[in-house]
C-alpha positions in Angstrom: 72.5 -32.4 83.9 69.0 -31.7 81.4 68.2 -34.1 78.9 69.7 -32.3 76.1 73.0 -32.1 77.5 72.9 -35.4 78.4 72.1 -36.5 74.7 74.9 -34.1 73.8 77.5 -36.0 76.5 76.2 -39.8 75.0 76.9 -38.8 71.8 80.1 -37.5 72.5 81.1 -40.3 74.3 80.1 -42.5 71.8 82.1 -40.8 69.1 85.1 -41.0 71.6 84.7 -44.8 72.0 84.3 -45.3 68.2 87.4 -43.4 67.6 89.2 -45.8 70.2 87.8 -48.6 68.5 89.2 -47.7 65.3 92.7 -46.8 66.5 92.9 -50.1 67.2 92.7 -51.1 63.8 94.5 -48.5 61.8 96.5 -46.0 62.1 95.0 -42.0 62.9 95.4 -40.6 59.1 93.4 -43.5 57.5 90.1 -42.9 59.4 87.8 -40.6 58.0 84.9 -39.0 59.6 82.7 -41.3 57.8 83.9 -44.1 59.0 83.6 -42.5 62.5 80.4 -41.7 62.4 79.2 -45.3 60.9 81.0 -46.9 63.9 79.0 -44.6 66.5 76.1 -44.8 64.8 75.4 -41.3 64.0 75.8 -39.4 60.7 77.8 -37.0 59.8 75.9 -33.9 60.3 75.9 -34.7 64.3 79.6 -35.1 64.2 80.2 -31.7 62.8 77.7 -30.3 65.3 80.0 -31.4 68.0 83.5 -31.0 66.1 85.3 -28.6 63.4 88.1 -31.6 62.7 89.0 -35.2 63.6 91.9 -33.2 65.5 89.1 -31.7 67.7 87.2 -35.5 68.3 90.8 -36.6 69.1 91.9 -34.2 71.6 88.6 -34.8 73.4 89.2 -38.6 73.7 92.7 -37.8 74.9 91.0 -35.8 77.8 88.7 -38.6 78.5 91.4 -40.8 78.9 93.4 -38.4 80.7 90.5 -37.9 83.3 90.0 -41.7 83.5 93.4 -42.1 84.4 93.6 -39.3 86.8 90.6 -40.3 88.7 92.8 -43.3 89.8 94.4 -41.7 92.2 92.9 -37.9 93.1 94.0 -37.7 96.4 97.8 -38.3 95.6 97.7 -35.6 93.2 96.1 -33.1 95.7 98.4 -34.2 98.5 101.3 -33.2 96.4 100.1 -29.8 94.8 99.3 -29.0 98.3 102.4 -29.9 100.0 105.1 -29.0 96.9 106.3 -25.8 98.9 107.0 -27.0 102.6 108.2 -30.8 101.4 112.2 -31.5 102.2 113.7 -31.1 98.7 115.0 -34.5 98.3 111.7 -35.6 98.7 110.6 -33.6 95.8 111.0 -36.5 93.0 107.9 -37.6 91.3 109.3 -40.0 89.2 108.7 -42.9 91.6 106.8 -46.5 91.2 103.7 -45.1 93.1 103.3 -42.6 90.3 104.9 -44.4 87.1 103.5 -47.9 87.2 99.5 -46.5 87.2 100.8 -44.3 84.1 102.5 -47.1 82.3 99.8 -49.1 82.8 97.3 -46.7 81.5 99.3 -46.1 78.3 99.7 -50.0 77.6 96.0 -50.1 78.1 95.9 -47.1 75.6 98.4 -47.6 73.3 96.9 -47.0 70.1 95.3 -44.0 71.1 98.8 -42.5 72.6 100.6 -43.8 69.4 98.3 -41.8 67.5 98.9 -38.8 69.7 102.9 -39.4 69.6 102.6 -39.5 65.4 100.4 -36.5 65.0 101.9 -34.3 68.2 100.7 -30.8 66.0 97.1 -31.6 65.3 96.6 -33.1 68.2 98.5 -30.7 70.4 99.9 -33.3 72.7 102.7 -30.2 73.7 99.7 -28.8 75.6 99.0 -32.1 77.5 102.2 -31.4 80.1 101.1 -27.7 80.3 99.8 -28.3 83.9 102.8 -30.8 84.8 105.2 -28.2 83.9 103.2 -25.1 85.3 102.1 -26.7 88.8 104.6 -29.3 89.5 107.9 -29.1 87.6 108.3 -25.4 87.6 107.7 -25.4 91.7 110.3 -28.0 92.0 113.1 -26.7 89.9 112.3 -22.8 91.8 112.9 -24.8 95.1 116.2 -25.9 93.5 117.2 -22.7 92.9 117.2 -23.0 89.2 116.9 -19.7 87.9 113.6 -18.9 85.9 115.2 -18.5 82.5 116.8 -21.9 82.6 113.4 -23.9 84.0 112.0 -24.3 80.7 114.9 -25.7 79.3 115.0 -28.4 82.6 111.7 -29.2 82.2 112.2 -29.9 78.2 114.8 -32.4 79.2 112.6 -33.9 82.0 109.6 -34.2 80.2 111.0 -35.5 76.5 113.2 -37.6 78.1 110.7 -39.9 79.4 108.7 -39.2 76.2 111.4 -40.7 74.5 111.4 -44.0 76.5 107.4 -44.5 76.2 107.6 -43.8 72.3 110.0 -46.6 72.4 108.3 -48.8 74.6 105.2 -48.4 72.1 107.5 -49.0 69.1 108.2 -52.4 70.8 104.1 -52.8 71.1 104.6 -52.4 75.2 106.2 -56.1 74.9 108.3 -55.2 78.0 106.8 -55.4 81.7 105.4 -52.4 82.9 107.8 -52.7 86.0 111.3 -52.9 83.5 109.7 -49.5 82.1 109.5 -47.8 85.0 112.8 -49.4 86.4 114.3 -47.5 83.3 112.9 -44.3 83.6 113.8 -44.2 87.8 117.4 -44.8 86.5 117.4 -42.3 83.7 116.1 -39.5 86.0 117.7 -40.4 89.3 120.5 -42.2 88.4 122.1 -42.1 91.8 118.9 -44.2 93.0 119.8 -47.5 91.5 123.2 -47.2 93.5 121.5 -46.4 96.8 119.5 -50.1 96.4 123.1 -51.8 96.2 
């Protein structure tokens, strides 16, 4: 990375962190570019060198947060993708505590950003964030279960939107309930037989 790239990256990182700090105090719709610039210690022209709109900054910030999250367990993610075609069908369940607990902890620790994303799904393109999950994980699983290709988008919508609905409700409660409780609820909704097996 050369000096100009490093400077560009550092400025972008400062604006990402400024947005996160502001989201801890107020909702996205009440945060003007001027306030982001003041928090980041840059001028408006610098902001517009990097982004066209606040929505662009939000997308970059969410991507940064997603990358931080994914860096927690990159090996497991690679193993899941590599072994998708050879695993037993009964093992093709990714809604387990192994995956849910870090995911939910990360949401809890970054709840203002996630809440902003849920409240502004259009401008923040929230739907695109689940594209990789659907393409690389859910679709191959459904194919292994012989679900017709025309039916798969409906199955995936039900699966993803159901988990998102639980997370949204948890955010409405300011993530007051324990991560383990929410993970258990998601597991029992997605895998109802799992609960019965443990009794």
